[in-house]
N, C-alpha and C positions, 0 to 999 in steps of 0.2 A: 729445693731439690728439683732436679730436672724431671720433667714429665708430670709434675704436680699442678693441679689447678687450684689456686688459692681460694676460689669461691666454693670449692667442694672439698670438704675436709677428708673424706674417704671415698673410695672408688665405687663401690658396688650399689648398695641399696639404702635408701633413706626412708624408713617406715613412716616418718611424719609427713612425707610428701606423697604417700602411697594410698591406694584404695583397692578394695576388692568389690567385685560386683557379680550379680547373678541375674540371668534372664532366661525365660523359656518361651518358645514360639512353636506353634503347631503348624505344620505345612499345609494341611488340607489338600488342595489339588495343585499347590505351588511349591516352590523351593523355600523352606524356612531360612531366614537370614537374620543375622544380628550384627549391628554396627556399634563399634566403640568410637564415638564421635568426639573430636576435640573442638569445643566451642570457643576456645580462647585465641587471642592474637599474640600472646606472650609466652606460652609454655608448649613443650612437646610432651607427649605421653609415651613413656617407655613401657611397652607391653612385656612384662616379665614372665607371665605364666597364664595358661588357659587349660581348662579341662572341660570336656563335653560328655554328654550322655546322649547317644544317638543309636541308630540301627546298626547291628552287628555287620562288620565287613564292608561298610560303605565308606565313601570318601567325604572329607570335610574340605571344602574349597576356602582359601584365604586370599584376600587381595586388599590393596590400598586403593581407595577411591576418594575423590573430592566430594564433600558434602555427605548427606545421609538421606534415607527415605524411610517412610513408615511411621511408627508411633513410638514416642519416648516412653520408657518403662523400666522394668527390672528393679533391682535393689542394689544400692551402692552404699558402702560403709567405709569410713577411714580405717586404715590399718591400726592406728593407735586410738583407742577409745577416748572420747571427749575431745578429739581433734576435729578441725573442720575438714569437710570432704574436698579433696583436690579436684582439679579440672577433670572432665570426662563425663560423657553421657552414654547411656545404653539405649539403642533404638532397635525395634524389631519390624520385620516386613516379610511378606510372602511374595517373593519375586516370581513373575510369570516365566522367566527364562533363567537358565543356569548362568552363574557368574563365570567370567573368564579369570581363572585364578593365577596368581603369581607364586603361590605355594599351595601345597595340599598335604593333608595328613590322612593316613588310612586308619580307620577305627579298628582297634584290636579288641576283640570281644565286643563290648558295648560302649567303649569310650575312646577318646583320643586326648593326648596331653602334650605339653611342651616340656621336655626333660633335658634342657641344656642350661649351661651357666650364663649364656648370653641371651639378650631379649629376642623375641620372635620378630619384633618390629618397633618402629618409632613413628608415631602419628603426629604430623605437623598440624599447625593451626588450620582450621576449617576442613580437615581431612578426616577420614574414618578408616579403621581396619575392619573389614567385613569378614564374617565367618558364615558360610552357607553350607547347609546339608546338601550333598550332591544327589540325594534321592528325595523326590517329592513325596508328599503324603506321610511324612514322619514328623516327629517332634524333635526339635533341637533345644537342648538345655546346655547353657554355656556359663561357666564361671571364669572370671578373669582377675588378674592382679596387675595393676599398672602404677607407675610413678610419674608425677608431673614435675618436669625439670625445666630450667631456663636454657636458652640456646647456648650460653657459654659453658654449660655442663655436658653438652652432647658427646664430646670426645672422651669424657670420663664416665660414660654411662655403662660401660662394659666392665 
C-alpha cells in the first residue's frame, strides 16, 4: 500500500522500543537542566511526552544541543516489563547561564506537559534534548517517554 513503510508495521508507537524516565535536579544558584542524550550511532530518540514539576508561572526552556554536560542519573525503565531498556540516557546539570531555547513551555500551576499527538522532538545520534528551568534556585523534576527508532522509520514516527 502506498505510504507504508514495510519495516514498520504500524505508524505511531512501539512500546517494546520505548522507555520512560524520571530525573530531579535542584537549581541552587544556577539554572537546573536535564538532558535526554542519545549515545547511539544507529537510533533516533522520538520524544513522545514529558511532564515537569517546577515553580508556578515560570518558563521551561527546551532546545536541541550536540552532546551533554553534567552527571548521568535518574531512573529509566522499559515501557514493557522484562524488556531491555532502549537507547537514551538522562543527565542533569546546573548551568551558570540560561539556555537559548528553540521551544518553551509555560508552566500552568506547578507543571508543564506535552499534550499533542505528535512528538515534541527527535534526538539524533550524539545529540540531546535539553529541558531547563528558566528560573534559577528552583528544583526541576522531569518525566519523559521516548521511543528508539531506526533511521528508515523516521518518516513514519508521527
